[in-house]
KOLVEXSE-889410 format. One record per atom (N, C-alpha, C): x, y, z. Coordinates in steps of 0.05 Angstrom, whole numbers, padded with zeros to 5 digits, always signed. Layout:
XYZ
...
This chain:
-00058-00362+00381
-00064-00350+00354
-00086-00365+00340
-00103-00350+00325
-00124-00362+00310
-00112-00381+00289
-00127-00403+00284
-00117-00422+00265
-00112-00410+00237
-00129-00391+00228
-00126-00380+00202
-00103-00360+00200
-00089-00355+00222
-00067-00336+00222
-00041-00351+00226
-00041-00378+00226
-00016-00392+00232
+00005-00386+00212
-00002-00381+00187
+00018-00374+00167
+00030-00347+00171
+00019-00331+00189
+00030-00305+00195
+00047-00304+00220
+00047-00325+00235
+00060-00326+00261
+00082-00345+00263
+00099-00342+00283
+00121-00360+00288
+00127-00361+00318
+00144-00379+00325
+00153-00382+00353
+00183-00388+00353
+00197-00372+00368
+00226-00375+00369
+00235-00380+00398
+00255-00397+00401
+00269-00400+00426
+00291-00380+00427
+00287-00360+00443
+00307-00338+00445
+00327-00343+00467
+00352-00344+00460
+00374-00347+00479
+00385-00319+00486
+00383-00313+00512
+00392-00286+00521
+00418-00290+00535
+00438-00275+00525
+00466-00277+00536
+00474-00251+00549
+00492-00254+00569
+00504-00230+00581
+00526-00219+00563
+00537-00196+00568
+00559-00185+00551
+00583-00204+00547
+00588-00221+00567
+00610-00240+00565
+00600-00267+00554
+00575-00266+00542
+00564-00288+00527
+00558-00312+00545
+00550-00306+00570
+00540-00327+00588
+00509-00326+00589
+00496-00348+00592
+00466-00348+00593
+00457-00330+00616
+00437-00313+00609
+00425-00296+00629
+00402-00313+00642
+00408-00325+00664
+00390-00345+00676
+00370-00332+00696
+00345-00341+00694
+00325-00334+00713
+00323-00304+00718
+00321-00289+00696
+00319-00261+00697
+00295-00251+00680
+00283-00229+00687
+00260-00218+00674
+00271-00199+00653
+00262-00202+00628
+00269-00184+00606
+00242-00175+00593
+00244-00152+00580
+00220-00141+00566
+00223-00147+00536
+00203-00161+00526
+00202-00167+00497
+00180-00150+00485
+00185-00138+00462
+00165-00121+00449
+00168-00123+00419
+00145-00123+00405
+00145-00121+00375
+00150-00093+00367
+00165-00090+00345
+00171-00063+00335
+00158-00058+00308
+00155-00079+00292
+00144-00075+00264
+00134-00102+00254
+00113-00100+00239
+00102-00124+00224
+00118-00128+00199
+00122-00153+00192
+00132-00160+00164
+00110-00154+00144
+00085-00159+00151
+00063-00154+00133
+00061-00124+00128
+00056-00117+00103
+00054-00088+00096
+00026-00078+00101
+00023-00064+00123
-00002-00050+00129
+00002-00021+00120
-00011-00014+00098
-00006+00012+00085
-00029+00031+00083
-00023+00055+00076
-00043+00075+00070
-00029+00095+00051
-00045+00111+00037
-00033+00132+00021
-00021+00153+00039
+00001+00165+00030
+00015+00186+00045
+00013+00213+00030
-00008+00215+00013
-00010+00239-00004
-00010+00265+00012
-00024+00265+00035
-00026+00288+00051
+00001+00298+00062
+00019+00280+00066
+00046+00288+00076
+00062+00305+00056
+00055+00302+00030
+00071+00317+00010
+00069+00347+00016
+00046+00357+00021
+00043+00386+00027
+00054+00392+00055
+00047+00375+00074
+00055+00381+00102
+00085+00378+00107
+00098+00360+00092
+00128+00356+00095
+00143+00371+00074
+00134+00368+00049
+00149+00379+00027
+00143+00408+00021
+00120+00418+00031
+00113+00446+00027
+00092+00448+00005
+00080+00472+00003
+00059+00476-00017
+00069+00475-00046
+00051+00470-00064
+00058+00468-00092
+00040+00488-00108
+00052+00499-00129
+00036+00516-00147
+00020+00500-00168
+00026+00474-00169
+00013+00457-00189
-00015+00447-00178
-00030+00435-00195
-00056+00425-00187
-00052+00404-00165
-00071+00405-00145
-00069+00386-00123
-00071+00358-00130
-00060+00341-00114
-00062+00312-00119
-00085+00301-00102
-00094+00277-00108
-00116+00265-00093
-00107+00263-00063
-00126+00270-00047
-00121+00266-00018
-00105+00288-00005
-00103+00311-00018
-00086+00333-00007
-00102+00348+00014
-00102+00338+00038
-00117+00350+00059
-00108+00378+00066
-00127+00396+00070
-00121+00424+00074
-00124+00432+00104
-00137+00416+00120
-00144+00426+00146
-00131+00411+00169
-00114+00391+00164
-00101+00377+00185
-00072+00384+00187
-00063+00388+00212
-00035+00393+00216
-00018+00368+00216
+00008+00372+00213
+00026+00348+00211
+00026+00332+00236
+00024+00344+00260
+00025+00328+00285
+00001+00310+00287
-00023+00321+00280
-00047+00305+00282
-00047+00282+00262
-00040+00288+00238
-00039+00268+00216
-00018+00247+00222
+00006+00255+00229
+00028+00236+00234
+00022+00218+00258
+00010+00229+00278
+00004+00212+00302
-00015+00190+00295
-00035+00196+00279
-00055+00176+00271
-00043+00157+00250
-00030+00168+00231
-00019+00151+00209
+00002+00132+00219
+00022+00142+00233
+00044+00126+00242
+00036+00107+00264
+00013+00112+00277
+00004+00095+00298
-00007+00068+00287
-00012+00067+00261
-00023+00042+00249
-00006+00031+00226
+00005+00047+00210
+00015+00038+00184
+00046+00037+00182
+00056+00019+00165
+00084+00016+00161
+00093+00020+00132
+00074+00025+00115
+00079+00027+00086
+00063+00050+00074
+00075+00068+00060
+00062+00092+00049
+00064+00092+00019
+00041+00099+00006
+00040+00103-00024
+00041+00133-00029
+00060+00141-00045
+00062+00170-00053
+00054+00173-00083
+00043+00197-00089
+00033+00201-00116
+00054+00210-00136
+00056+00196-00159
+00073+00203-00180
+00058+00205-00207
+00033+00214-00205
+00017+00217-00229
+00032+00237-00248
+00034+00229-00273
+00051+00246-00291
+00041+00274-00292
+00014+00279-00293
+00004+00305-00295
+00009+00323-00271
+00010+00310-00248
+00016+00324-00223
+00046+00327-00218
+00061+00307-00226
+00090+00306-00221
+00105+00324-00241
+00096+00325-00265
+00110+00341-00286
+00089+00357-00302
+00075+00377-00289
+00054+00391-00304
+00065+00408-00327
+00090+00417-00325
+00103+00430-00347
+00127+00413-00355
+00132+00410-00380
+00153+00393-00389
+00180+00401-00377
+00193+00382-00364
+00219+00387-00352
+00218+00398-00324
+00194+00406-00313
+00191+00417-00287
+00176+00396-00269
+00191+00383-00252
+00179+00361-00236
+00176+00368-00207
+00161+00352-00193
+00156+00355-00165
+00175+00338-00148
+00199+00333-00159
+00218+00315-00146
+00226+00325-00119
+00230+00350-00115
+00240+00361-00089
+00220+00353-00067
+00194+00359-00071
+00174+00353-00050
+00171+00323-00045
+00171+00308-00067
+00167+00279-00064
+00192+00266-00050
+00215+00276-00056
+00239+00266-00043
+00239+00272-00014
+00232+00297-00006
+00232+00305+00022
+00211+00288+00037
+00188+00284+00025
+00167+00268+00038
+00176+00239+00041
+00187+00227+00020
+00196+00199+00022
+00217+00196+00044
+00235+00214+00045
+00257+00213+00065
+00245+00215+00094
+00226+00233+00097
+00213+00238+00123
+00200+00212+00133
+00186+00199+00114
+00173+00173+00121
+00193+00151+00127
+00214+00149+00109
+00234+00128+00113
+00248+00131+00140
+00253+00156+00148
+00267+00161+00174
+00250+00151+00197
+00224+00147+00193
+00206+00138+00214
+00199+00108+00210
+00215+00095+00195
+00213+00066+00192
+00192+00057+00172
+00182+00075+00155
+00161+00069+00137
+00172+00061+00109
+00162+00039+00098
+00169+00031+00070
+00153+00049+00052
+00167+00061+00032
+00153+00080+00014
+00150+00066-00014
+00126+00070-00024
+00118+00059-00050
+00109+00082-00069
+00117+00080-00094
+00109+00100-00113
+00086+00091-00131
+00068+00109-00138
+00044+00103-00154
+00038+00125-00173
+00034+00119-00199
+00043+00096-00214
+00064+00105-00235
+00080+00087-00245
+00099+00095-00267
+00084+00100-00293
+00064+00083-00300
+00050+00087-00325
+00020+00085-00319
+00005+00105-00328
-00025+00105-00326
-00035+00124-00347
-00060+00119-00355
-00071+00136-00376
-00086+00160-00365
-00090+00162-00339
-00105+00183-00326
-00086+00202-00311
-00094+00226-00306
-00078+00248-00294
-00053+00251-00311
-00057+00257-00335
-00035+00261-00354
-00030+00291-00360
-00004+00298-00365
+00001+00326-00372
-00010+00333-00400
-00021+00357-00401
-00031+00366-00427
-00010+00370-00448
+00015+00375-00439
+00036+00380-00459
+00043+00354-00476
+00033+00331-00466
+00038+00307-00482
+00019+00305-00506
-00004+00319-00505
-00024+00316-00526
-00013+00327-00552
-00018+00312-00573
-00011+00320-00600
+00017+00312-00608
+00033+00301-00590
+00060+00292-00597
+00058+00265-00612
+00077+00260-00630
+00077+00234-00644
+00079+00211-00624
+00067+00188-00631
+00068+00165-00613
+00096+00156-00606
+00115+00157-00625
+00142+00149-00618
+00154+00167-00598
+00148+00192-00599
+00159+00211-00580
+00146+00207-00552
+00120+00202-00552
+00105+00196-00527
+00118+00171-00514
+00123+00151-00530
+00136+00126-00519
+00163+00132-00507
+00179+00147-00522
+00206+00153-00512
+00205+00170-00486
+00186+00188-00485
+00183+00204-00460
+00174+00186-00437
+00156+00168-00442
+00146+00150-00422
+00168+00132-00412
+00184+00122-00430
+00207+00106-00422
+00227+00122-00405
+00232+00146-00413
+00250+00163-00398
+00240+00169-00370
+00214+00174-00368
+00201+00179-00343
+00204+00154-00324
+00198+00131-00335
+00200+00106-00319
+00229+00104-00308
+00249+00107-00325
+00277+00104-00317
+00284+00125-00296
+00274+00149-00300
+00281+00171-00283
+00270+00167-00254
+00245+00157-00253
+00233+00153-00227
+00244+00128-00214
+00244+00106-00228
+00253+00080-00215
+00282+00082-00208
+00298+00094-00225
+00327+00096-00219
+00334+00119-00201
+00321+00141-00205
+00327+00165-00189
+00319+00163-00159
+00299+00148-00154
+00290+00144-00126
+00298+00117-00115
+00315+00101-00129
+00324+00076-00120
+00338+00079-00092
+00331+00060-00075
+00342+00061-00047
+00324+00076-00028
+00308+00094-00039
+00289+00108-00023
+00261+00098-00028
+00254+00094-00053
+00229+00081-00062
+00236+00058-00079
+00232+00034-00069
+00238+00009-00082
+00214-00008-00088
+00190+00003-00085
+00165-00011-00092
+00149+00008-00109
+00139-00002-00132
+00124+00015-00150
+00101+00000-00162
+00078+00014-00166
+00058+00004-00184
+00068+00011-00211
+00079-00009-00225
+00093-00004-00251
+00074+00006-00272
+00050-00006-00274
+00031+00003-00293
+00003-00001-00280
-00015+00018-00285
-00040+00019-00271
-00063+00017-00291
-00081-00002-00285
-00106-00006-00300
-00102-00010-00330
-00085-00030-00335
-00079-00037-00363
-00102-00048-00379
-00120-00062-00365
-00142-00075-00379
-00159-00054-00395
-00164-00031-00384
-00180-00010-00397
-00163+00009-00413
-00136+00008-00409
-00119+00029-00420
-00122+00034-00450
-00123+00015-00468
-00125+00020-00496
-00152+00031-00505
-00173+00028-00489
-00200+00036-00497
-00212+00057-00479
-00195+00069-00462
-00205+00090-00443
-00217+00113-00459
-00241+00121-00453
-00254+00142-00469
-00265+00165-00452
-00255+00168-00428
-00265+00189-00410
-00246+00212-00408
-00237+00222-00431
-00219+00245-00431
-00194+00240-00449
-00184+00261-00461
-00161+00258-00479
-00136+00254-00462
-00119+00237-00472
-00093+00233-00461
-00075+00220-00481
-00049+00220-00477
-00031+00210-00497
-00024+00181-00493
-00031+00169-00470
-00024+00141-00465
-00044+00122-00477
-00070+00129-00478
-00089+00111-00490
-00083+00106-00519
-00077+00126-00535
-00070+00120-00563
-00045+00103-00566
-00026+00108-00548
-00001+00091-00548
-00008+00062-00542
-00025+00058-00522
-00033+00031-00514
-00049+00018-00537
-00066+00033-00550
-00081+00022-00573
-00063+00013-00595
-00042+00029-00600
-00023+00023-00622
-00004+00000-00615
+00005+00000-00591
+00026-00019-00583
+00014-00046-00572
-00009-00043-00558
-00021-00066-00545
-00016-00067-00516
-00033-00080-00501
-00030-00081-00472
-00004-00094-00463
+00003-00117-00474
+00027-00132-00465
+00052-00116-00470
+00052-00102-00493
+00076-00085-00499
+00078-00062-00479
+00055-00051-00470
+00056-00030-00449
+00067-00041-00423
+00057-00064-00416
+00067-00077-00391
+00097-00082-00393
+00106-00092-00416
+00134-00098-00420
+00150-00073-00417
+00142-00051-00429
+00156-00025-00427
+00159-00017-00398
+00137-00018-00383
+00136-00009-00356
+00155-00026-00338
+00153-00052-00340
+00169-00070-00323
+00198-00071-00331
+00203-00072-00356
+00231-00076-00364
+00248-00050-00361
+00235-00027-00366
+00250-00002-00362
+00255+00003-00332
+00235-00003-00315
+00238+00000-00287
+00258-00019-00275
+00257-00044-00286
+00275-00065-00276
+00305-00058-00283
+00308-00047-00307
+00336-00039-00316
+00346-00016-00298
+00328+00003-00290
+00336+00025-00274
+00340+00018-00245
+00326-00001-00235
+00328-00010-00207
+00323-00039-00205
+00344-00056-00209
+00340-00085-00210
+00329-00096-00184
+00331-00083-00161
+00321-00093-00136
+00293-00084-00130
+00280-00070-00147
+00253-00060-00142
+00232-00081-00142
+00212-00077-00127
+00188-00094-00127
+00168-00080-00145
+00160-00093-00167
+00143-00080-00187
+00116-00095-00189
+00095-00078-00187
+00068-00089-00184
+00052-00083-00210
+00037-00103-00219
+00017-00099-00240
-00010-00094-00226
-00022-00071-00231
-00045-00062-00214
-00069-00057-00231
-00093-00066-00221
-00117-00061-00236
-00141-00062-00217
-00162-00047-00226
-00189-00048-00212
-00207-00069-00224
-00201-00076-00249
-00218-00096-00263
-00210-00124-00254
-00227-00135-00237
-00221-00162-00225
-00236-00184-00240
-00244-00178-00264
-00258-00198-00280
-00237-00217-00294
-00247-00235-00310
-00230-00253-00324
-00212-00239-00344
-00219-00214-00352
-00203-00198-00370
-00175-00193-00357
-00175-00188-00331
-00149-00185-00318
-00133-00211-00317
-00147-00233-00312
-00134-00258-00312
-00121-00264-00339
-00136-00258-00361
-00125-00262-00388
-00100-00244-00392
-00101-00220-00382
-00078-00202-00385
-00054-00214-00370
-00058-00222-00345
-00036-00234-00329
-00024-00258-00343
-00042-00276-00353
-00032-00300-00368
-00016-00292-00392
-00025-00272-00407
-00011-00263-00431
+00016-00251-00424
+00017-00236-00402
+00042-00224-00393
+00062-00245-00385
+00053-00265-00369
+00070-00286-00360
+00080-00303-00384
+00062-00309-00402
+00070-00325-00426
+00090-00310-00443
+00089-00283-00442
+00108-00267-00457
+00135-00265-00444
+00138-00277-00420
+00163-00278-00406
+00170-00252-00391
+00149-00236-00386
+00153-00212-00370
+00151-00218-00341
+00172-00211-00326
+00172-00216-00297
+00157-00195-00282
+00137-00203-00268
+00123-00185-00249
+00127-00196-00221
+00128-00177-00202
+00134-00185-00175
+00110-00189-00157
+00088-00176-00164
+00063-00179-00148
+00040-00170-00165
+00016-00182-00159
-00007-00174-00173
-00024-00155-00154
-00030-00132-00164
-00045-00112-00149
-00075-00114-00155
-00090-00115-00133
-00119-00116-00135
-00132-00092-00121
-00148-00076-00135
-00162-00054-00123
-00189-00063-00113
-00196-00053-00090
-00223-00059-00079
-00235-00034-00067
-00242-00014-00084
-00256+00009-00075
-00286+00002-00073
-00295-00001-00048
-00322-00012-00044
-00341+00010-00037
-00344+00030-00055
-00362+00052-00051
-00391+00043-00053
-00396+00020-00064
-00424+00010-00066
-00429-00012-00046
-00412-00014-00026
-00417-00033-00004
-00395-00055-00003
-00392-00065+00021
-00372-00086+00026
-00380-00111+00010
-00362-00123-00004
-00368-00146-00022
-00369-00173-00007
-00360-00174+00017
-00364-00198+00034
-00340-00216+00032
-00339-00233+00053
-00316-00252+00055
-00316-00273+00033
-00340-00283+00025
-00341-00304+00005
-00331-00293-00022
-00339-00269-00029
-00329-00256-00054
-00299-00253-00053
-00289-00242-00030
-00260-00238-00028
-00244-00264-00030
-00254-00285-00017
-00240-00310-00017
-00239-00321-00046
-00261-00320-00060
-00261-00330-00087
-00241-00313-00105
-00242-00287-00101
-00225-00269-00117
-00196-00274-00111
-00189-00276-00086
-00161-00281-00078
-00152-00308-00088
-00168-00329-00087
-00160-00354-00097
-00156-00354-00127
-00173-00339-00142
-00169-00337-00171
-00142-00326-00178
-00134-00305-00164
-00109-00291-00172
-00085-00304-00158
-00089-00319-00137
-00067-00332-00123
-00056-00355-00139
-00072-00365-00158
-00063-00389-00173
-00039-00383-00191
-00032-00358-00195
-00008-00352-00211
+00018-00354-00194
+00015-00359-00169
+00039-00363-00152
+00053-00337-00145
+00041-00315-00148
+00053-00289-00142
+00040-00276-00118
+00055-00260-00102
+00042-00246-00080
+00020-00228-00089
-00001-00226-00073
-00023-00207-00079
-00021-00182-00061
-00022-00160-00074
-00021-00134-00061
-00049-00122-00063
-00062-00117-00041
-00088-00103-00042
-00082-00073-00042
-00079-00063-00066
-00067-00037-00070
-00085-00013-00063
-00111-00015-00067
-00128+00008-00063
-00154-00002-00050
-00156+00000-00023
-00180-00010-00009
-00194+00013+00004
-00221+00014+00001
-00237+00033+00015
-00264+00021+00024
-00273+00031+00046
-00300+00024+00056
-00312+00050+00066
-00338+00054+00061
-00350+00080+00067
-00363+00081+00095
-00363+00106+00106
-00377+00110+00131
-00401+00130+00127
-00411+00130+00103
-00435+00146+00097
-00453+00129+00079
-00471+00143+00065
-00489+00128+00047
-00474+00115+00025
-00483+00093+00015
-00470+00078-00006
-00477+00088-00033
-00458+00087-00052
-00463+00094-00080
-00484+00075-00091
-00502+00085-00108
-00523+00068-00119
-00510+00045-00136
-00522+00021-00135
-00509-00002-00148
-00509+00000-00179
-00527+00017-00190
-00527+00018-00219
-00504+00034-00232
-00489+00048-00215
-00466+00063-00225
-00444+00043-00233
-00435+00045-00258
-00414+00026-00268
-00387+00039-00266
-00384+00065-00270
-00358+00078-00267
-00361+00096-00242
-00345+00090-00222
-00348+00105-00196
-00343+00135-00201
-00328+00143-00220
-00323+00171-00225
-00347+00186-00235
-00368+00171-00243
-00392+00184-00253
-00411+00194-00230
-00404+00186-00206
-00421+00194-00184
-00409+00219-00170
-00419+00242-00178
-00409+00267-00168
-00432+00281-00153
-00429+00286-00128
-00449+00299-00111
-00436+00321-00095
-00452+00342-00087
-00440+00365-00073
-00429+00358-00045
-00443+00340-00031
-00434+00333-00004
-00439+00304+00001
-00420+00291+00015
-00422+00263+00020
-00413+00258+00049
-00430+00263+00068
-00422+00263+00096
-00419+00235+00108
-00402+00234+00128
-00399+00211+00146
-00423+00212+00165
-00435+00188+00171
-00458+00187+00190
-00452+00168+00212
-00465+00172+00235
-00461+00153+00257
-00466+00124+00250
-00488+00120+00235
-00494+00092+00227
-00473+00081+00208
-00465+00099+00189
-00445+00090+00169
-00418+00085+00183
-00411+00100+00203
-00386+00096+00217
-00386+00070+00232
-00408+00062+00243
-00409+00037+00257
-00407+00014+00237
-00420+00017+00214
-00418-00004+00193
-00390-00006+00182
-00377+00017+00178
-00350+00016+00168
-00331+00003+00187
-00334+00008+00213
-00317-00004+00234
-00320-00035+00233
-00345-00045+00231
-00349-00073+00231
-00338-00086+00206
-00342-00072+00183
-00334-00083+00157
-00303-00083+00154
-00290-00062+00165
-00261-00062+00162
-00248-00084+00177
-00260-00092+00201
-00249-00115+00215
-00253-00141+00199
-00277-00144+00187
-00283-00168+00171
-00264-00169+00147
-00261-00146+00134
-00245-00146+00110
-00216-00152+00116
-00205-00139+00136
-00176-00144+00142
-00172-00173+00152
-00190-00183+00167
-00187-00211+00176
-00186-00230+00152
-00204-00225+00133
-00205-00243+00110
-00180-00241+00093
-00169-00217+00090
-00145-00212+00074
-00120-00223+00087
-00116-00216+00112
-00093-00225+00127
-00094-00255+00130
-00118-00267+00131
-00121-00295+00134
-00114-00311+00109
-00111-00298+00086
-00105-00311+00061
-00074-00311+00057
-00062-00334+00054
-00032-00335+00053
-00020-00321+00030
-00035-00316+00007
-00023-00303-00016
-00021-00273-00012
-00036-00261+00006
-00037-00232+00009
-00012-00223+00024
+00002-00204+00013
+00027-00194+00024
+00025-00166+00035
+00005-00151+00025
+00001-00123+00035
-00027-00114+00030
-00035-00095+00048
-00061-00082+00045
-00056-00053+00046
-00064-00038+00026
-00061-00009+00026
-00089+00004+00026
-00095+00017+00048
-00121+00031+00050
-00117+00058+00036
-00139+00067+00022
-00136+00090+00004
-00148+00115+00018
-00135+00124+00040
-00144+00149+00053
-00144+00147+00082
-00129+00165+00095
-00130+00166+00125
-00152+00184+00135
-00160+00205+00118
-00179+00224+00127
-00200+00229+00105
-00224+00238+00113
-00244+00245+00094
-00237+00272+00080
-00219+00288+00091
-00212+00313+00079
-00196+00309+00054
-00208+00315+00031
-00194+00312+00006
-00196+00284-00006
-00213+00267+00005
-00215+00238-00004
-00225+00237-00033
-00217+00216-00047
-00226+00211-00074
-00256+00212-00076
-00266+00228-00095
-00295+00232-00100
-00310+00245-00077
-00295+00254-00057
-00308+00267-00034
-00322+00247-00017
-00316+00221-00021
-00330+00201-00006
-00319+00198+00023
-00336+00191+00042
-00327+00188+00069
-00313+00160+00074
-00289+00158+00063
-00275+00133+00064
-00254+00132+00086
-00247+00155+00098
-00225+00157+00117
-00230+00142+00142
-00208+00139+00157
-00209+00128+00184
-00210+00151+00204
-00206+00176+00194
-00209+00200+00209
-00231+00217+00196
-00245+00232+00211
-00264+00252+00199
-00247+00275+00188
-00261+00293+00174
-00247+00315+00161
-00233+00333+00182
-00243+00334+00207
-00231+00350+00227
-00208+00337+00242
-00201+00312+00233
-00180+00297+00246
-00188+00279+00268
-00213+00280+00277
-00221+00262+00299
-00224+00233+00288
-00219+00215+00305
-00218+00186+00296
-00246+00173+00296
-00251+00160+00274
-00276+00145+00272
-00274+00119+00286
-00295+00105+00291
-00294+00078+00303
-00277+00059+00287
-00275+00063+00260
-00260+00045+00243
-00230+00047+00249
-00221+00071+00257
-00192+00073+00264
-00187+00055+00289
-00203+00058+00309
-00198+00042+00334
-00202+00013+00328
-00222+00006+00310
-00226-00022+00304
-00202-00034+00290
-00191-00019+00271
-00167-00030+00257
-00142-00030+00276
-00140-00011+00293
-00118-00010+00312
-00120-00035+00331
-00145-00043+00337
-00149-00067+00353
-00138-00092+00341
-00135-00092+00315
-00123-00115+00301
-00093-00111+00298
-00085-00089+00283
-00057-00086+00276
-00039-00082+00301
-00048-00065+00320
-00033-00060+00343
-00045-00071+00369
-00063-00090+00365
-00076-00104+00387
-00073-00134+00385
-00093-00146+00372
-00093-00175+00370
-00070-00186+00355
-00059-00172+00336
-00037-00181+00319
-00010-00169+00327
-00007-00161+00352
+00017-00146+00360
+00024-00155+00388
+00051-00156+00393
+00061-00162+00420
+00071-00137+00433
+00055-00126+00452
+00064-00101+00466
+00087-00108+00485
+00100-00088+00497
+00122-00094+00516
+00112-00113+00537
+00125-00137+00539
+00116-00158+00556
+00140-00169+00572
+00137-00171+00598
+00158-00182+00614
+00158-00212+00613
+00181-00224+00608
+00185-00253+00606
+00209-00261+00623
+00207-00284+00635
+00230-00293+00652
+00245-00315+00638
+00271-00313+00636
+00288-00333+00623
+00291-00358+00641
+00296-00381+00628
+00301-00406+00642
+00330-00407+00651
+00337-00429+00663
+00364-00432+00674
+00385-00431+00652
+00377-00438+00627
+00397-00437+00606
+00396-00411+00590
+00381-00392+00601
+00379-00365+00588
+00359-00363+00566
+00342-00384+00562
+00324-00384+00540
+00296-00375+00549
+00281-00365+00529
+00254-00357+00534
+00239-00362+00507
+00215-00371+00507
+00199-00376+00483
+00182-00352+00476
+00185-00341+00452
+00170-00318+00443
+00154-00326+00419
+00128-00321+00420
+00110-00326+00397
+00097-00300+00389
+00094-00297+00363
+00082-00273+00353
+00080-00272+00323
+00069-00251+00312
+00067-00247+00283
+00095-00241+00272
+00100-00250+00247
+00126-00247+00235
+00132-00216+00235
+00157-00210+00243
+00164-00182+00244
+00189-00178+00261
+00194-00153+00267
+00217-00145+00283
+00210-00141+00312
+00228-00150+00330
+00223-00149+00358
+00248-00139+00372
+00245-00133+00398
+00268-00128+00415
+00264-00144+00441
+00288-00152+00452
+00288-00164+00479
+00308-00149+00494
+00299-00135+00516
+00318-00119+00531
+00330-00097+00513
+00315-00088+00493
+00324-00067+00475
+00341-00077+00452
+00348-00103+00451
+00364-00114+00430
+00346-00127+00409
+00351-00121+00383
+00333-00131+00362
+00336-00161+00355
+00314-00173+00349
+00314-00200+00337
+00289-00202+00319
+00287-00223+00304
+00264-00225+00286
+00249-00252+00290
+00223-00252+00284
+00208-00276+00280
+00201-00278+00251
+00212-00298+00238
+00208-00301+00209
+00198-00329+00202
+00187-00334+00179
+00180-00361+00170
+00205-00378+00170
+00202-00402+00183
+00224-00421+00183
+00244-00417+00206
+00243-00395+00219
+00263-00390+00240
+00252-00399+00267
+00267-00416+00281
+00258-00427+00306
+00275-00418+00329
+00298-00406+00325
+00315-00397+00346
+00328-00371+00340
+00336-00357+00360
+00351-00331+00358
+00366-00326+00383
+00386-00308+00381
+00403-00302+00403
+00406-00272+00406
+00404-00261+00431
+00410-00233+00435
+00431-00231+00457
+00448-00212+00455
+00469-00207+00475
+00462-00179+00488
+00456-00180+00513
+00449-00154+00527
+00473-00139+00536
């Protein structure tokens, strides 16, 4: 194992016993990894239509129209173990009291049945808001927001236990790119009060949930917010960092400095929204990525090679940092991608880009133990080294975890 991955790996002395609990001596068994402890994620937005069925409401980001379930599932499940599903208020409840619960529930169950951890995004955000909220008194907006948080966090408990509790709070009170009811509420109540509402309502509805504070603003403004939230006694479970790199890969040095800055709070870091392009880069003078709207943004051979190289560099730097707990890539396919940008690991027709194979070479290659024959010693033991996660020996499960040096399986 590479030195910078030692915090991700372990070694156990596995004792293999027969059904009558005698050592299985000098026998060959097959050991194989089944799952990473590390959360390698991607959005699962496309599955909502493919699993849950079509919707009469406005489409959600990433709603691919041209890929079948078999093609998408084969690629997605081949790499990822954590899926983010869309719970934007405007898409989830476009008409008051009429929600998309049925489709989201069906999709979450389908993913969970395949061993995928499901995350919801987001409980509170100022964008993709329903029009029916506009014009309501602030007190009513707040009560509706609180009820929505409880309904989602509590109603999906056990199926979805990870949430971006509040999204992009730094800009929330001053957001000026469209009318919504949350920005005035944030202006009136303040950022910390909005964070408190999101986390405390969600925590009350599902005490075992993992709740993430998420933002794209990685400046000192976000650090000030985090410090204010912690000083206010609000418990957050993880700090979410967005890295949509439409203007080019920011490099290992930038990422190391950024991760170190946010790791100092002693909380896990979730890389919640990560993208790298396989086409031309957005001009550097663009300050709001949403302002760059073009008719066509194709993937190119040169861009695809660059994306493949950069995704390996990016994932190595993130997994190599001990504070990082998860990486969520923002799009499996170019079809329906945010801003129409070529960010996917698959082309719009479902064919795999070099970036897919490059990432697979890490997650299911270098960082993975495939089925491997090992011979037990006279006392029935065998030493197994690998990345933290779930394994089987002779089909029987065991785990490699931090601090664990031994395990026993009975065949």
